[in-house]
N, C-alpha and C positions, 0 to 999 in steps of 0.2 A: 621108491626112487627110480629114476630113468637112469639107463645105461646108453653109454656111447663108444664108440670106437674111438681109441685114441690114434694117434700118428704109426704107431709103429702096430696097429691093427688089434691091438687086445681091446678089451672092452674094459670101463672103468664107471665107477660109481659117480653121480656129480660132487659128492662130497671127497672121493678118495681119489690118489694120483694113480696111474696105471700102474698096474703090478709088474714090477722088475724084479726078478729072482735074487735073493739077499739082500733085497729092500726091505724093509717092516713098512706092515701098514699103517694109517695112517686115518683118523676118521675124517679131520676137517682140514682145509685148504689152511695156509698162515694167513691169507690176505681177506679172508671170510667176514670180520668185522670192518674191514674199510671197501667192501666190494662195490659200494656204491660210488664211492668216491673214485675209484679205478676207471667204472663205466662211463662216468663222467668226464675224467680226463681223456678216455680212449675216443669217445663221441667227439670233443675238442680237438683233437689230432684228425680226427675223421674229418672235420669241417676244414681245419687246414689244409690237407690234402685234396679235398674238393676246389677250396680257392685257388690252389696250386694248377691243378688241371685248367680251371678257368683264367688264371693268368696266362698258360702256355697257350691255350686257344685264342686269345686275344692278344697273341706278342707283345708280352709285357717284357721292355728293358730286362735281360739275362740276368745283371749282378740282384738286380731286385726277386728274381724268381729263385737264384740261388740263397739269395738271405732267406727266405722263407721255407726252404727246405731244410735250413740249419735249424731253424727254429722249429719245426713239426719234428727232426731226427732228434734234438735235445729234448723235446717234451717227452718222446718215447722213452729217451734212455732214464729220464727221470723216473716214468712209469717203473721200467725194469727194474732203479736202484731201489726202489719200494718197494717190489716183490719180492727182491732178492733178499732186503731189510726184514720184511715180516717172514718169509720163508727160512731167515736165520733163526730171528724171536722167538717163532712158534714152532715149526717143524723140526728143526735140527735140536733145539735146546730140549724138545721134549724127547727126541730120541737119545739122546747123550744121560737124560736123565733114565732112561727106560733101561740101556745098558751100553757098555762099551764097546758091543759089537755093533750095537743099533749105531750110536753115536758115530762110530766111524764109517759106515756107510753111508750115512747122512753126509758127513763131511765130505766123501767121495764125492757123492752126488752134486754137493755143492760145488767142489772143484771142477768138476766138468762142467756145470753150467756156466762158472766164472770163464775158462778155458774158451768155451764157445762164443762169448760175449766178447772177448778180447781179440777174437780172431777178426773182427770188423777190418 
């Protein structure tokens, strides 16, 4: 299994989240079964962003650019909502079934993630 450095400098396996003290180890990501769909959707967003760059280069009318920015933003928000849902259905449910402490840690992690997202 390949290891990569996470953004906090810890190494993590391809199928494991980065280690955080007090957080139970999990063997698979919640989105693993829908990974291809997520990658397809991300590539579409990437194409939208490239299109936005071209619109700016072509001096496209501002409201049209803003509309397309909003469309790309909504697409990313839908991806985030799907990932969070998968995490809740897989990782959090598994942690809650494992033990009350693991469940509490998993719920705290999700709460932190939601707090980061709503700071937009």
